[in-house]
PQR file of N, CA, C, O and H, with PARSE charges and radii, in Angstrom:
ATOM      1  N   UNK A   1      45.886  98.339 124.327 -0.4000 1.5000
ATOM      2  CA  UNK A   1      46.292  97.107 123.657 -0.0000 2.0000
ATOM      3  C   UNK A   1      45.042  96.303 123.287  0.5500 1.7000
ATOM      4  O   UNK A   1      44.214  95.999 124.146 -0.5500 1.4000
ATOM      5  N   UNK A   2      44.919  95.970 122.027 -0.4000 1.5000
ATOM      6  CA  UNK A   2      43.788  95.176 121.542 -0.0000 2.0000
ATOM      7  C   UNK A   2      44.246  93.730 121.401  0.5500 1.7000
ATOM      8  O   UNK A   2      45.291  93.462 120.809 -0.5500 1.4000
ATOM      9  H   UNK A   2      45.592  96.217 121.330  0.4000 1.0000
ATOM     10  N   UNK A   3      43.471  92.803 121.939 -0.4000 1.5000
ATOM     11  CA  UNK A   3      43.809  91.386 121.827 -0.0000 2.0000
ATOM     12  C   UNK A   3      42.812  90.688 120.907  0.5500 1.7000
ATOM     13  O   UNK A   3      41.774  91.250 120.559 -0.5500 1.4000
ATOM     14  H   UNK A   3      42.622  93.020 122.420  0.4000 1.0000
ATOM     15  N   UNK A   4      43.135  89.476 120.526 -0.4000 1.5000
ATOM     16  CA  UNK A   4      42.273  88.686 119.651 -0.0000 2.0000
ATOM     17  C   UNK A   4      40.902  88.469 120.289  0.5500 1.7000
ATOM     18  O   UNK A   4      39.904  88.331 119.583 -0.5500 1.4000
ATOM     19  H   UNK A   4      43.978  89.019 120.809  0.4000 1.0000
ATOM     20  N   UNK A   5      40.851  88.439 121.604 -0.4000 1.5000
ATOM     21  CA  UNK A   5      39.595  88.259 122.333 -0.0000 2.0000
ATOM     22  C   UNK A   5      38.615  89.401 122.054  0.5500 1.7000
ATOM     23  O   UNK A   5      37.403  89.193 122.087 -0.5500 1.4000
ATOM     24  H   UNK A   5      41.662  88.551 122.178  0.4000 1.0000
ATOM     25  N   UNK A   6      39.131  90.616 121.777 -0.4000 1.5000
ATOM     26  CA  UNK A   6      38.305  91.808 121.573 -0.0000 2.0000
ATOM     27  C   UNK A   6      37.780  91.962 120.145  0.5500 1.7000
ATOM     28  O   UNK A   6      36.945  92.830 119.888 -0.5500 1.4000
ATOM     29  H   UNK A   6      40.116  90.786 121.751  0.4000 1.0000
ATOM     30  N   UNK A   7      38.255  91.137 119.220 -0.4000 1.5000
ATOM     31  CA  UNK A   7      37.887  91.267 117.803 -0.0000 2.0000
ATOM     32  C   UNK A   7      36.471  90.729 117.584  0.5500 1.7000
ATOM     33  O   UNK A   7      36.098  89.685 118.119 -0.5500 1.4000
ATOM     34  H   UNK A   7      38.933  90.433 119.429  0.4000 1.0000
ATOM     35  N   UNK A   8      35.699  91.459 116.790 -0.4000 1.5000
ATOM     36  CA  UNK A   8      34.316  91.082 116.500 -0.0000 2.0000
ATOM     37  C   UNK A   8      34.254  90.093 115.326  0.5500 1.7000
ATOM     38  O   UNK A   8      35.169  90.027 114.505 -0.5500 1.4000
ATOM     39  H   UNK A   8      36.003  92.307 116.356  0.4000 1.0000
ATOM     40  N   UNK A   9      33.168  89.338 115.266 -0.4000 1.5000
ATOM     41  CA  UNK A   9      32.942  88.391 114.174 -0.0000 2.0000
ATOM     42  C   UNK A   9      32.930  89.152 112.850  0.5500 1.7000
ATOM     43  O   UNK A   9      32.294  90.200 112.733 -0.5500 1.4000
ATOM     44  H   UNK A   9      32.424  89.392 115.933  0.4000 1.0000
ATOM     45  N   UNK A  10      33.635  88.617 111.858 -0.4000 1.5000
ATOM     46  CA  UNK A  10      33.689  89.225 110.540 -0.0000 2.0000
ATOM     47  C   UNK A  10      34.874  90.152 110.332  0.5500 1.7000
ATOM     48  O   UNK A  10      35.108  90.611 109.214 -0.5500 1.4000
ATOM     49  H   UNK A  10      34.151  87.766 111.953  0.4000 1.0000
ATOM     50  N   UNK A  11      35.628  90.435 111.390 -0.4000 1.5000
ATOM     51  CA  UNK A  11      36.797  91.312 111.276 -0.0000 2.0000
ATOM     52  C   UNK A  11      38.048  90.504 110.952  0.5500 1.7000
ATOM     53  O   UNK A  11      38.172  89.338 111.324 -0.5500 1.4000
ATOM     54  H   UNK A  11      35.438  90.062 112.298  0.4000 1.0000
ATOM     55  N   UNK A  12      38.965  91.151 110.252 -0.4000 1.5000
ATOM     56  CA  UNK A  12      40.275  90.571 109.965 -0.0000 2.0000
ATOM     57  C   UNK A  12      41.320  91.441 110.635  0.5500 1.7000
ATOM     58  O   UNK A  12      41.298  92.665 110.506 -0.5500 1.4000
ATOM     59  H   UNK A  12      38.865  92.099 109.950  0.4000 1.0000
ATOM     60  N   UNK A  13      42.235  90.805 111.351 -0.4000 1.5000
ATOM     61  CA  UNK A  13      43.301  91.530 112.060 -0.0000 2.0000
ATOM     62  C   UNK A  13      44.646  90.880 111.754  0.5500 1.7000
ATOM     63  O   UNK A  13      44.707  89.796 111.174 -0.5500 1.4000
ATOM     64  H   UNK A  13      42.253  89.810 111.456  0.4000 1.0000
ATOM     65  N   UNK A  14      45.716  91.554 112.149 -0.4000 1.5000
ATOM     66  CA  UNK A  14      47.068  91.022 111.986 -0.0000 2.0000
ATOM     67  C   UNK A  14      47.686  90.875 113.368  0.5500 1.7000
ATOM     68  O   UNK A  14      47.581  91.775 114.202 -0.5500 1.4000
ATOM     69  H   UNK A  14      45.666  92.435 112.620  0.4000 1.0000
ATOM     70  N   UNK A  15      48.329  89.743 113.608 -0.4000 1.5000
ATOM     71  CA  UNK A  15      48.966  89.500 114.903 -0.0000 2.0000
ATOM     72  C   UNK A  15      50.179  90.399 115.056  0.5500 1.7000
ATOM     73  O   UNK A  15      51.048  90.452 114.186 -0.5500 1.4000
ATOM     74  H   UNK A  15      48.415  89.012 112.930  0.4000 1.0000
ATOM     75  N   UNK A  16      50.223  91.100 116.171 -0.4000 1.5000
ATOM     76  CA  UNK A  16      51.301  92.036 116.472 -0.0000 2.0000
ATOM     77  C   UNK A  16      52.331  91.411 117.410  0.5500 1.7000
ATOM     78  O   UNK A  16      53.536  91.548 117.200 -0.5500 1.4000
ATOM     79  H   UNK A  16      49.517  91.057 116.878  0.4000 1.0000
ATOM     80  N   UNK A  17      51.842  90.717 118.458 -0.4000 1.5000
ATOM     81  CA  UNK A  17      52.752  90.165 119.466 -0.0000 2.0000
ATOM     82  C   UNK A  17      52.071  89.038 120.228  0.5500 1.7000
ATOM     83  O   UNK A  17      50.861  89.066 120.449 -0.5500 1.4000
ATOM     84  H   UNK A  17      50.863  90.606 118.629  0.4000 1.0000
ATOM     85  N   UNK A  18      52.859  88.046 120.626 -0.4000 1.5000
ATOM     86  CA  UNK A  18      52.348  86.942 121.447 -0.0000 2.0000
ATOM     87  C   UNK A  18      52.851  87.122 122.875  0.5500 1.7000
ATOM     88  O   UNK A  18      54.047  87.295 123.107 -0.5500 1.4000
ATOM     89  H   UNK A  18      53.842  88.023 120.446  0.4000 1.0000
ATOM     90  N   UNK A  19      51.935  87.081 123.815 -0.4000 1.5000
ATOM     91  CA  UNK A  19      52.306  87.141 125.226 -0.0000 2.0000
ATOM     92  C   UNK A  19      52.255  85.721 125.766  0.5500 1.7000
ATOM     93  O   UNK A  19      51.798  84.816 125.067 -0.5500 1.4000
ATOM     94  H   UNK A  19      50.963  86.941 123.627  0.4000 1.0000
ATOM     95  N   UNK A  20      52.705  85.507 126.972 -0.4000 1.5000
ATOM     96  CA  UNK A  20      52.711  84.166 127.537 -0.0000 2.0000
ATOM     97  C   UNK A  20      54.113  83.599 127.510  0.5500 1.7000
ATOM     98  O   UNK A  20      55.029  84.183 126.933 -0.5500 1.4000
ATOM     99  H   UNK A  20      53.077  86.241 127.540  0.4000 1.0000
ATOM    100  N   UNK A  21      54.262  82.447 128.146 -0.4000 1.5000
ATOM    101  CA  UNK A  21      55.588  81.852 128.301 -0.0000 2.0000
ATOM    102  C   UNK A  21      55.586  80.370 127.932  0.5500 1.7000
ATOM    103  O   UNK A  21      54.543  79.718 127.904 -0.5500 1.4000
ATOM    104  H   UNK A  21      53.517  81.972 128.615  0.4000 1.0000
ATOM    105  N   UNK A  22      56.761  79.868 127.656 -0.4000 1.5000
ATOM    106  CA  UNK A  22      57.018  78.437 127.522 -0.0000 2.0000
ATOM    107  C   UNK A  22      56.068  77.661 126.632  0.5500 1.7000
ATOM    108  O   UNK A  22      55.838  78.010 125.474 -0.5500 1.4000
ATOM    109  H   UNK A  22      57.609  80.398 127.678  0.4000 1.0000
ATOM    110  N   UNK A  23      55.513  76.581 127.213 -0.4000 1.5000
ATOM    111  CA  UNK A  23      54.693  75.635 126.462 -0.0000 2.0000
ATOM    112  C   UNK A  23      53.448  76.292 125.873  0.5500 1.7000
ATOM    113  O   UNK A  23      53.040  75.954 124.762 -0.5500 1.4000
ATOM    114  H   UNK A  23      55.699  76.297 128.154  0.4000 1.0000
ATOM    115  N   UNK A  24      52.846  77.219 126.597 -0.4000 1.5000
ATOM    116  CA  UNK A  24      51.644  77.894 126.102 -0.0000 2.0000
ATOM    117  C   UNK A  24      51.958  78.702 124.843  0.5500 1.7000
ATOM    118  O   UNK A  24      51.232  78.622 123.852 -0.5500 1.4000
ATOM    119  H   UNK A  24      53.177  77.493 127.500  0.4000 1.0000
ATOM    120  N   UNK A  25      53.028  79.470 124.885 -0.4000 1.5000
ATOM    121  CA  UNK A  25      53.426  80.274 123.728 -0.0000 2.0000
ATOM    122  C   UNK A  25      53.799  79.364 122.544  0.5500 1.7000
ATOM    123  O   UNK A  25      53.442  79.657 121.403 -0.5500 1.4000
ATOM    124  H   UNK A  25      53.618  79.534 125.690  0.4000 1.0000
ATOM    125  N   UNK A  26      54.502  78.285 122.808 -0.4000 1.5000
ATOM    126  CA  UNK A  26      54.901  77.334 121.765 -0.0000 2.0000
ATOM    127  C   UNK A  26      53.674  76.715 121.109  0.5500 1.7000
ATOM    128  O   UNK A  26      53.637  76.556 119.889 -0.5500 1.4000
ATOM    129  H   UNK A  26      54.793  78.047 123.734  0.4000 1.0000
ATOM    130  N   UNK A  27      52.654  76.361 121.920 -0.4000 1.5000
ATOM    131  CA  UNK A  27      51.431  75.748 121.394 -0.0000 2.0000
ATOM    132  C   UNK A  27      50.706  76.718 120.461  0.5500 1.7000
ATOM    133  O   UNK A  27      50.237  76.324 119.393 -0.5500 1.4000
ATOM    134  H   UNK A  27      52.683  76.491 122.911  0.4000 1.0000
ATOM    135  N   UNK A  28      50.616  77.990 120.867 -0.4000 1.5000
ATOM    136  CA  UNK A  28      49.963  79.008 120.043 -0.0000 2.0000
ATOM    137  C   UNK A  28      50.719  79.177 118.727  0.5500 1.7000
ATOM    138  O   UNK A  28      50.104  79.268 117.664 -0.5500 1.4000
ATOM    139  H   UNK A  28      50.997  78.310 121.734  0.4000 1.0000
ATOM    140  N   UNK A  29      52.042  79.218 118.792 -0.4000 1.5000
ATOM    141  CA  UNK A  29      52.856  79.363 117.580 -0.0000 2.0000
ATOM    142  C   UNK A  29      52.728  78.138 116.677  0.5500 1.7000
ATOM    143  O   UNK A  29      52.702  78.272 115.454 -0.5500 1.4000
ATOM    144  H   UNK A  29      52.542  79.144 119.655  0.4000 1.0000
ATOM    145  N   UNK A  30      52.649  76.951 117.265 -0.4000 1.5000
ATOM    146  CA  UNK A  30      52.496  75.719 116.484 -0.0000 2.0000
ATOM    147  C   UNK A  30      51.172  75.680 115.718  0.5500 1.7000
ATOM    148  O   UNK A  30      51.065  74.991 114.703 -0.5500 1.4000
ATOM    149  H   UNK A  30      52.670  76.842 118.259  0.4000 1.0000
ATOM    150  N   UNK A  31      50.161  76.415 116.199 -0.4000 1.5000
ATOM    151  CA  UNK A  31      48.868  76.485 115.510 -0.0000 2.0000
ATOM    152  C   UNK A  31      48.919  77.455 114.334  0.5500 1.7000
ATOM    153  O   UNK A  31      47.929  77.613 113.621 -0.5500 1.4000
ATOM    154  H   UNK A  31      50.248  76.974 117.024  0.4000 1.0000
ATOM    155  N   UNK A  32      50.064  78.107 114.124 -0.4000 1.5000
ATOM    156  CA  UNK A  32      50.202  79.032 112.999 -0.0000 2.0000
ATOM    157  C   UNK A  32      49.951  80.485 113.373  0.5500 1.7000
ATOM    158  O   UNK A  32      49.940  81.358 112.506 -0.5500 1.4000
ATOM    159  H   UNK A  32      50.869  77.979 114.704  0.4000 1.0000
ATOM    160  N   UNK A  33      49.750  80.746 114.661 -0.4000 1.5000
ATOM    161  CA  UNK A  33      49.491  82.109 115.116 -0.0000 2.0000
ATOM    162  C   UNK A  33      50.817  82.779 115.473  0.5500 1.7000
ATOM    163  O   UNK A  33      51.250  82.759 116.626 -0.5500 1.4000
ATOM    164  H   UNK A  33      49.759  80.036 115.365  0.4000 1.0000
ATOM    165  N   UNK A  34      51.451  83.370 114.461 -0.4000 1.5000
ATOM    166  CA  UNK A  34      52.743  84.029 114.655 -0.0000 2.0000
ATOM    167  C   UNK A  34      52.642  85.490 114.223  0.5500 1.7000
ATOM    168  O   UNK A  34      51.694  85.882 113.543 -0.5500 1.4000
ATOM    169  H   UNK A  34      51.099  83.385 113.525  0.4000 1.0000
ATOM    170  N   UNK A  35      53.621  86.281 114.620 -0.4000 1.5000
ATOM    171  CA  UNK A  35      53.622  87.711 114.313 -0.0000 2.0000
ATOM    172  C   UNK A  35      53.498  87.945 112.807  0.5500 1.7000
ATOM    173  O   UNK A  35      54.178  87.299 112.010 -0.5500 1.4000
ATOM    174  H   UNK A  35      54.391  85.962 115.173  0.4000 1.0000
ATOM    175  N   UNK A  36      52.622  88.874 112.434 -0.4000 1.5000
ATOM    176  CA  UNK A  36      52.430  89.213 111.030 -0.0000 2.0000
ATOM    177  C   UNK A  36      51.374  88.384 110.321  0.5500 1.7000
ATOM    178  O   UNK A  36      51.057  88.659 109.164 -0.5500 1.4000
ATOM    179  H   UNK A  36      52.070  89.399 113.082  0.4000 1.0000
ATOM    180  N   UNK A  37      50.822  87.377 110.984 -0.4000 1.5000
ATOM    181  CA  UNK A  37      49.818  86.512 110.371 -0.0000 2.0000
ATOM    182  C   UNK A  37      48.449  87.184 110.389  0.5500 1.7000
ATOM    183  O   UNK A  37      48.050  87.769 111.396 -0.5500 1.4000
ATOM    184  H   UNK A  37      51.080  87.154 111.924  0.4000 1.0000
ATOM    185  N   UNK A  38      47.737  87.096 109.274 -0.4000 1.5000
ATOM    186  CA  UNK A  38      46.390  87.644 109.176 -0.0000 2.0000
ATOM    187  C   UNK A  38      45.402  86.621 109.728  0.5500 1.7000
ATOM    188  O   UNK A  38      45.482  85.433 109.414 -0.5500 1.4000
ATOM    189  H   UNK A  38      48.062  86.621 108.456  0.4000 1.0000
ATOM    190  N   UNK A  39      44.461  87.100 110.560 -0.4000 1.5000
ATOM    191  CA  UNK A  39      43.475  86.226 111.204 -0.0000 2.0000
ATOM    192  C   UNK A  39      42.080  86.794 110.965  0.5500 1.7000
ATOM    193  O   UNK A  39      41.834  87.976 111.207 -0.5500 1.4000
ATOM    194  H   UNK A  39      44.396  88.065 110.814  0.4000 1.0000
ATOM    195  N   UNK A  40      41.166  85.945 110.487 -0.4000 1.5000
ATOM    196  CA  UNK A  40      39.777  86.331 110.274 -0.0000 2.0000
ATOM    197  C   UNK A  40      38.921  85.623 111.320  0.5500 1.7000
ATOM    198  O   UNK A  40      39.008  84.404 111.467 -0.5500 1.4000
ATOM    199  H   UNK A  40      41.365  84.985 110.290  0.4000 1.0000
ATOM    200  N   UNK A  41      38.099  86.373 112.043 -0.4000 1.5000
ATOM    201  CA  UNK A  41      37.217  85.782 113.059 -0.0000 2.0000
ATOM    202  C   UNK A  41      35.916  85.377 112.386  0.5500 1.7000
ATOM    203  O   UNK A  41      35.129  86.229 111.972 -0.5500 1.4000
ATOM    204  H   UNK A  41      38.029  87.364 111.923  0.4000 1.0000
ATOM    205  N   UNK A  42      35.694  84.061 112.277 -0.4000 1.5000
ATOM    206  CA  UNK A  42      34.497  83.541 111.589 -0.0000 2.0000
ATOM    207  C   UNK A  42      33.284  83.480 112.495  0.5500 1.7000
ATOM    208  O   UNK A  42      32.206  83.949 112.129 -0.5500 1.4000
ATOM    209  H   UNK A  42      36.333  83.369 112.612  0.4000 1.0000
ATOM    210  N   UNK A  43      33.452  82.904 113.676 -0.4000 1.5000
ATOM    211  CA  UNK A  43      32.316  82.703 114.580 -0.0000 2.0000
ATOM    212  C   UNK A  43      32.802  82.757 116.023  0.5500 1.7000
ATOM    213  O   UNK A  43      33.983  82.567 116.315 -0.5500 1.4000
ATOM    214  H   UNK A  43      34.327  82.523 113.973  0.4000 1.0000
ATOM    215  N   UNK A  44      31.856  83.020 116.910 -0.4000 1.5000
ATOM    216  CA  UNK A  44      32.115  82.895 118.343 -0.0000 2.0000
ATOM    217  C   UNK A  44      30.958  82.065 118.888  0.5500 1.7000
ATOM    218  O   UNK A  44      29.799  82.318 118.558 -0.5500 1.4000
ATOM    219  H   UNK A  44      30.897  83.174 116.673  0.4000 1.0000
ATOM    220  N   UNK A  45      31.268  81.082 119.717 -0.4000 1.5000
ATOM    221  CA  UNK A  45      30.232  80.216 120.278 -0.0000 2.0000
ATOM    222  C   UNK A  45      29.224  81.043 121.090  0.5500 1.7000
ATOM    223  O   UNK A  45      29.566  82.123 121.571 -0.5500 1.4000
ATOM    224  H   UNK A  45      32.209  80.877 119.985  0.4000 1.0000
ATOM    225  N   UNK A  46      27.993  80.552 121.247 -0.4000 1.5000
ATOM    226  CA  UNK A  46      26.948  81.312 121.949 -0.0000 2.0000
ATOM    227  C   UNK A  46      27.363  81.820 123.336  0.5500 1.7000
ATOM    228  O   UNK A  46      26.973  82.920 123.726 -0.5500 1.4000
ATOM    229  H   UNK A  46      27.715  79.675 120.856  0.4000 1.0000
ATOM    230  N   UNK A  47      28.124  81.057 124.063 -0.4000 1.5000
ATOM    231  CA  UNK A  47      28.558  81.496 125.390 -0.0000 2.0000
ATOM    232  C   UNK A  47      29.917  82.203 125.338  0.5500 1.7000
ATOM    233  O   UNK A  47      30.499  82.525 126.374 -0.5500 1.4000
ATOM    234  H   UNK A  47      28.440  80.163 123.746  0.4000 1.0000
ATOM    235  N   UNK A  48      30.414  82.441 124.115 -0.4000 1.5000
ATOM    236  CA  UNK A  48      31.649  83.204 123.952 -0.0000 2.0000
ATOM    237  C   UNK A  48      32.926  82.387 123.905  0.5500 1.7000
ATOM    238  O   UNK A  48      33.999  82.948 123.689 -0.5500 1.4000
ATOM    239  H   UNK A  48      29.942  82.179 123.274  0.4000 1.0000
ATOM    240  N   UNK A  49      32.844  81.086 124.099 -0.4000 1.5000
ATOM    241  CA  UNK A  49      34.046  80.266 124.106 -0.0000 2.0000
ATOM    242  C   UNK A  49      33.753  78.947 123.412  0.5500 1.7000
ATOM    243  O   UNK A  49      32.786  78.297 123.810 -0.5500 1.4000
ATOM    244  H   UNK A  49      31.971  80.630 124.274  0.4000 1.0000
ATOM    245  N   UNK A  50      34.482  78.502 122.433 -0.4000 1.5000
ATOM    246  CA  UNK A  50      35.663  79.097 121.811 -0.0000 2.0000
ATOM    247  C   UNK A  50      35.313  80.028 120.645  0.5500 1.7000
ATOM    248  O   UNK A  50      34.147  80.244 120.314 -0.5500 1.4000
ATOM    249  H   UNK A  50      35.267  79.030 122.110  0.4000 1.0000
ATOM    250  N   UNK A  51      36.376  80.568 120.038 -0.4000 1.5000
ATOM    251  CA  UNK A  51      36.248  81.407 118.845 -0.0000 2.0000
ATOM    252  C   UNK A  51      36.720  80.573 117.659  0.5500 1.7000
ATOM    253  O   UNK A  51      37.677  79.807 117.777 -0.5500 1.4000
ATOM    254  H   UNK A  51      37.323  80.393 120.307  0.4000 1.0000
ATOM    255  N   UNK A  52      36.052  80.720 116.520 -0.4000 1.5000
ATOM    256  CA  UNK A  52      36.497  80.013 115.312 -0.0000 2.0000
ATOM    257  C   UNK A  52      37.176  81.020 114.396  0.5500 1.7000
ATOM    258  O   UNK A  52      36.594  82.044 114.037 -0.5500 1.4000
ATOM    259  H   UNK A  52      35.275  81.342 116.424  0.4000 1.0000
ATOM    260  N   UNK A  53      38.411  80.717 114.025 -0.4000 1.5000
ATOM    261  CA  UNK A  53      39.227  81.616 113.225 -0.0000 2.0000
ATOM    262  C   UNK A  53      39.612  80.970 111.901  0.5500 1.7000
ATOM    263  O   UNK A  53      39.627  79.745 111.775 -0.5500 1.4000
ATOM    264  H   UNK A  53      38.884  79.885 114.317  0.4000 1.0000
ATOM    265  N   UNK A  54      39.922  81.810 110.914 -0.4000 1.5000
ATOM    266  CA  UNK A  54      40.540  81.327 109.686 -0.0000 2.0000
ATOM    267  C   UNK A  54      41.961  81.883 109.689  0.5500 1.7000
ATOM    268  O   UNK A  54      42.172  83.095 109.683 -0.5500 1.4000
ATOM    269  H   UNK A  54      39.910  82.805 111.017  0.4000 1.0000
ATOM    270  N   UNK A  55      42.930  80.967 109.698 -0.4000 1.5000
ATOM    271  CA  UNK A  55      44.347  81.324 109.753 -0.0000 2.0000
ATOM    272  C   UNK A  55      45.083  80.530 108.687  0.5500 1.7000
ATOM    273  O   UNK A  55      44.994  79.303 108.655 -0.5500 1.4000
ATOM    274  H   UNK A  55      42.758  79.982 109.702  0.4000 1.0000
ATOM    275  N   UNK A  56      45.811  81.219 107.813 -0.4000 1.5000
ATOM    276  CA  UNK A  56      46.614  80.555 106.783 -0.0000 2.0000
ATOM    277  C   UNK A  56      45.817  79.535 105.970  0.5500 1.7000
ATOM    278  O   UNK A  56      46.347  78.496 105.576 -0.5500 1.4000
ATOM    279  H   UNK A  56      45.884  82.216 107.839  0.4000 1.0000
ATOM    280  N   UNK A  57      44.538  79.840 105.723 -0.4000 1.5000
ATOM    281  CA  UNK A  57      43.719  78.974 104.882 -0.0000 2.0000
ATOM    282  C   UNK A  57      43.057  77.801 105.575  0.5500 1.7000
ATOM    283  O   UNK A  57      42.459  76.965 104.897 -0.5500 1.4000
ATOM    284  H   UNK A  57      44.108  80.684 106.044  0.4000 1.0000
ATOM    285  N   UNK A  58      43.134  77.698 106.879 -0.4000 1.5000
ATOM    286  CA  UNK A  58      42.437  76.616 107.580 -0.0000 2.0000
ATOM    287  C   UNK A  58      41.659  77.158 108.764  0.5500 1.7000
ATOM    288  O   UNK A  58      41.897  78.273 109.227 -0.5500 1.4000
ATOM    289  H   UNK A  58      43.620  78.377 107.430  0.4000 1.0000
ATOM    290  N   UNK A  59      40.716  76.345 109.248 -0.4000 1.5000
ATOM    291  CA  UNK A  59      39.851  76.745 110.365 -0.0000 2.0000
ATOM    292  C   UNK A  59      40.506  76.318 111.678  0.5500 1.7000
ATOM    293  O   UNK A  59      41.078  75.233 111.784 -0.5500 1.4000
ATOM    294  H   UNK A  59      40.522  75.439 108.872  0.4000 1.0000
ATOM    295  N   UNK A  60      40.407  77.196 112.670 -0.4000 1.5000
ATOM    296  CA  UNK A  60      41.041  76.945 113.955 -0.0000 2.0000
ATOM    297  C   UNK A  60      40.131  77.442 115.063  0.5500 1.7000
ATOM    298  O   UNK A  60      39.614  78.557 114.986 -0.5500 1.4000
ATOM    299  H   UNK A  60      39.943  78.078 112.584  0.4000 1.0000
ATOM    300  N   UNK A  61      39.929  76.635 116.091 -0.4000 1.5000
ATOM    301  CA  UNK A  61      39.160  77.058 117.260 -0.0000 2.0000
ATOM    302  C   UNK A  61      40.134  77.372 118.384  0.5500 1.7000
ATOM    303  O   UNK A  61      41.047  76.598 118.671 -0.5500 1.4000
ATOM    304  H   UNK A  61      40.349  75.730 116.154  0.4000 1.0000
ATOM    305  N   UNK A  62      39.924  78.524 119.016 -0.4000 1.5000
ATOM    306  CA  UNK A  62      40.820  78.990 120.068 -0.0000 2.0000
ATOM    307  C   UNK A  62      39.992  79.391 121.283  0.5500 1.7000
ATOM    308  O   UNK A  62      38.967  80.060 121.150 -0.5500 1.4000
ATOM    309  H   UNK A  62      39.182  79.153 118.783  0.4000 1.0000
ATOM    310  N   UNK A  63      40.439  78.981 122.467 -0.4000 1.5000
ATOM    311  CA  UNK A  63      39.771  79.400 123.698 -0.0000 2.0000
ATOM    312  C   UNK A  63      40.015  80.885 123.917  0.5500 1.7000
ATOM    313  O   UNK A  63      41.052  81.419 123.523 -0.5500 1.4000
ATOM    314  H   UNK A  63      41.272  78.437 122.575  0.4000 1.0000
ATOM    315  N   UNK A  64      39.052  81.548 124.549 -0.4000 1.5000
ATOM    316  CA  UNK A  64      39.187  82.982 124.804 -0.0000 2.0000
ATOM    317  C   UNK A  64      40.382  83.274 125.715  0.5500 1.7000
ATOM    318  O   UNK A  64      41.007  84.326 125.583 -0.5500 1.4000
ATOM    319  H   UNK A  64      38.210  81.114 124.869  0.4000 1.0000
ATOM    320  N   UNK A  65      40.704  82.378 126.621 -0.4000 1.5000
ATOM    321  CA  UNK A  65      41.860  82.581 127.502 -0.0000 2.0000
ATOM    322  C   UNK A  65      43.150  82.652 126.679  0.5500 1.7000
ATOM    323  O   UNK A  65      44.047  83.434 126.994 -0.5500 1.4000
ATOM    324  H   UNK A  65      40.196  81.523 126.728  0.4000 1.0000
ATOM    325  N   UNK A  66      43.242  81.839 125.632 -0.4000 1.5000
ATOM    326  CA  UNK A  66      44.414  81.871 124.754 -0.0000 2.0000
ATOM    327  C   UNK A  66      44.377  83.105 123.854  0.5500 1.7000
ATOM    328  O   UNK A  66      45.415  83.708 123.580 -0.5500 1.4000
ATOM    329  H   UNK A  66      42.514  81.203 125.376  0.4000 1.0000
ATOM    330  N   UNK A  67      43.181  83.480 123.395 -0.4000 1.5000
ATOM    331  CA  UNK A  67      43.027  84.652 122.513 -0.0000 2.0000
ATOM    332  C   UNK A  67      43.442  85.933 123.227  0.5500 1.7000
ATOM    333  O   UNK A  67      43.880  86.894 122.595 -0.5500 1.4000
ATOM    334  H   UNK A  67      42.338  82.991 123.617  0.4000 1.0000
ATOM    335  N   UNK A  68      43.299  85.937 124.543 -0.4000 1.5000
ATOM    336  CA  UNK A  68      43.656  87.119 125.330 -0.0000 2.0000
ATOM    337  C   UNK A  68      45.167  87.369 125.336  0.5500 1.7000
ATOM    338  O   UNK A  68      45.611  88.479 125.630 -0.5500 1.4000
ATOM    339  H   UNK A  68      42.943  85.157 125.056  0.4000 1.0000
ATOM    340  N   UNK A  69      45.940  86.359 125.019 -0.4000 1.5000
ATOM    341  CA  UNK A  69      47.400  86.460 125.017 -0.0000 2.0000
ATOM    342  C   UNK A  69      47.958  86.928 123.661  0.5500 1.7000
ATOM    343  O   UNK A  69      49.165  87.117 123.517 -0.5500 1.4000
ATOM    344  H   UNK A  69      45.580  85.458 124.780  0.4000 1.0000
ATOM    345  N   UNK A  70      47.081  87.111 122.678 -0.4000 1.5000
ATOM    346  CA  UNK A  70      47.516  87.457 121.324 -0.0000 2.0000
ATOM    347  C   UNK A  70      47.152  88.910 121.023  0.5500 1.7000
ATOM    348  O   UNK A  70      45.977  89.247 120.869 -0.5500 1.4000
ATOM    349  H   UNK A  70      46.100  86.957 122.794  0.4000 1.0000
ATOM    350  N   UNK A  71      48.165  89.760 120.942 -0.4000 1.5000
ATOM    351  CA  UNK A  71      47.958  91.183 120.652 -0.0000 2.0000
ATOM    352  C   UNK A  71      47.829  91.368 119.149  0.5500 1.7000
ATOM    353  O   UNK A  71      48.619  90.827 118.375 -0.5500 1.4000
ATOM    354  H   UNK A  71      49.119  89.487 121.067  0.4000 1.0000
ATOM    355  N   UNK A  72      46.817  92.144 118.738 -0.4000 1.5000
ATOM    356  CA  UNK A  72      46.556  92.341 117.310 -0.0000 2.0000
ATOM    357  C   UNK A  72      46.440  93.820 116.958  0.5500 1.7000
ATOM    358  O   UNK A  72      46.312  94.675 117.834 -0.5500 1.4000
ATOM    359  H   UNK A  72      46.175  92.584 119.366  0.4000 1.0000
ATOM    360  N   UNK A  73      46.487  94.106 115.644 -0.4000 1.5000
ATOM    361  CA  UNK A  73      46.236  95.474 115.153 -0.0000 2.0000
ATOM    362  C   UNK A  73      45.293  95.404 113.984  0.5500 1.7000
ATOM    363  O   UNK A  73      44.941  96.436 113.411 -0.5500 1.4000
ATOM    364  H   UNK A  73      46.590  93.411 114.932  0.4000 1.0000
TER
END
């Protein structure tokens, strides 16, 4: 299983499945990270946290702990 955390800078992936429960899953979905959405990894901070993504035409920063819950292909 490949997660968003494993994606390298400059790669584009598609969200396959969201793991997690309740409020955490709702928060991720509210940011536009839903199944079938294309995500481009723009940057990763020097210490690896957070990651900067381009989703649905806007920039989004996501913690690696949250990125680990997002399965991609």
